[in-house]
C-alpha positions, 0 to 999 in steps of 0.5 A: 074610094080614093079622094081627089088630089084637091081634097087630099091637098086640103087635108094634108095642108090642114094636118100640117097647119095644126102641127105647125100651130101647135109647135108655134104655141109651144115656142116659149115653153118655160118649164114643167109647170108651163108644159103641164098647165100653161102657167095657169093663165088660160081664160074661161072661154078657152077652157070652155072650148077645150073641155068641149073639144076634148070630149068631142072625139071622132066618136061623137063625129061619126058614131053619134050620127051612126046611133041616130041612123039606127035608132032615134034621138033618145041618146040626147037624154044622156047629155041632160045628165052630163049637164047636171053632173057638171054643176055637182062638180063645180060645187063639190070638187072644184073648191078642193082643187083650188086650195093648193098648187095642184098638178093632178086630181089625184094629189088630193088623194095623197093629201087625204089618204096617202101616196099608195091611193094616189098612185093606184087611182092615177094608174086607173086613169092612165089605163082608161085613157090609153084604152079609150083614146086608142079606140078613138084613134082607130075610129079616126083611122078608118076614115083615112082607110076609106078615103085614101086606101091606106091600111088601118095600121098606117092610118093609125100611125100617121094620125098618132104621130102628127098629134104626138109632135105638137103635144111633145113640143107645145105642152098644155098651152098648145093643146088648149089653143089647138082644141079651140081651133079644132072645135071651130073646124069640126063644127064648121065641117059638120055644118057644111056636111049637114047643109049638103045632106039636107039639100039631098033629101027629097022635099028639103027641110019639110021632107026631112021632118015628115019622113023622120016623124013616120020613118018606115021600118019592117015593124011599121013607121016609127018617130025618129025624132023621139027624145024621151023614153020614160021606161025604166030598164037597167039594161037600156042605156037610152032612157030618161033615168039612165040619162039623168041619173047614170049620165049625171054620175058619169059626168061627175066621175069623168069631169070631176076626178078624171085628170083629162078634164081636171087638168083644164080647170087647173090651167084656168086663171082662177076657180071662178074661170074654171066654174064658168067654163065647166057649167057653160060647157054642159049647155054647149054639149047638149046643143052639139049632141042634138046637132050630130044626132039630127045629122044621123036622122037625116042620113037615115032619111037620105039613104031610105030614099035610095034604091036599093037602100044600102046596107052598112057593116057598122053604123059608125061607117054611115056618116063616113060613107056619106062624106066620101061619096056625096060631098063635092071636091074641095068640100070633102077635104074640108070635112075630112079635116073636121073629122081629124080635128075632132080626133086630134083635140081629144088625143092631144089632151089625153097624151098630155094629161097621161104624161102629167099623171105618170110623171107627177103621181107615179114616176117622180114620187117613187123614183126621182122625188128631188128632180129639178124642173128641167128633168121634170119637163124632159120626163113629161115629154118622153111620156108623151111619146110613150103614150102616143105609142101605146095608143097607136097599139090599141088603135091597131087592135081596135079593128077586132071589136064587134060592138059599136065603138062609142059604146066600147069607149064610154063603157071603159070610161064609166068602168074606172072613173066611177070607182075613182069617184067612190074613193074621192067620196070616201075622202069627202064624206067618211071622216075616219076612212084611212088609206087601208079602208080606201084601198079596200073600197077601191079593190072591192068596187073594182071586183064588183063592177068587173063581175057585173061587166064581165060575168066572171063568176059565171065563167068559173062557177055555176050559172046562179053565181051572178044572181047571188052576187049582184041580183038584177044587174046582169046585162046592166047598161053602161051609163050605170057603171059609174053609179055602181062603181062609185056606190060599191066603192063608197059602201065597201070603204065605209064598212072597212073604215069601221074595222080599220079607222084611220086618223081624222083628216086635216082641215086641208082635206 
């Protein structure tokens, strides 16, 4: 289906306005520190909305409703754990980030262990961001494919290029301010779509609630408003234990040692501003996830009332189909702008933080340690273009995925950030852990999580290999990967420290 000229004009105007706003915000760029951290002058409320907008990509906007369309509200148990994890980050890690003038999270690892540990952790972050956010870019592009008849490749390139332009010029200040604008836009767009959806359901709000509580399925009626699942199953990503424990550890990893988020705290006016923003963002995220999940339940009720009931190739496309087919002219363009707001807010932050990490943790320490401020600014901007191109390539390949995009994205995030969290925990709690032990723990943790995730031993050896190597973990759900990775890294690094003790850390560490 091709959208009307009015909607296409609204969408094009919005994308151009975002690029222009980002360019305007970057008009007073003063140097590398300004490009990477906005001169550390960002107020708490702006940091708050930037955190939420950054973790709310098109995955949230489209895949979370798609999950509730197929299942129920049990996904909401995960953001409960996310909120708990934020409190832990505020107490455990933020004080360490504000001890010095840091640019990246991984500078702490340099101070504690040495440059090699810092660079490997930073490289893990860069690879994770490129893969995960390339998939987010693909999910945004399928919307353009649906509404404008574009090839996925062309849609990916167009969205990627628009985000690169204002990130290249505006730096972190432009990223954070556009995050705020995009948060307002995508929440307003989702609210408009939800209001129209509710009006299309027989019986309105009462009809929605009645149908959702006794939703018909081939196995009998189910309650699609169910939230709590207290069963314990390591293969189930959506029970209370996976949410509270796995979700909390995942949040400590993604919000505590991932440069994408840490860069926002470092841009805040003070540690107090960063702490308020981080804790408050947990509350906002719970409410936001609940809203998008309810949209998904509403979509299930709406389409169940159709004759015949439509069949969707992927759950990710359910909300997209409703937006394209059911929204009136003019409104469609606004809501599509909201979809792309969610995408661009995450992608712009990803480009800036990846460029900052590569520049500060790897390139300049290894190749240009005495570079001046002007050279560092130019290098960071060139790396923005590099990562934009890499994410476009990943996005083009995203169409070959068989599983839900949201599960693929979050599995990638929990796979690597948990391992890096384990290295941070070694530095905090194991006093005699030096760089050798930390690297052994990192490699061992990566090997263990890789085995559980990809079943490598079974591919090259007998079927009993996984059971002998990691009993009970075959089929482990993705919320547990961060706990597994951090625990394995911490345990292996602690044992290695007994064999290869390092010097006692300085008081700064």
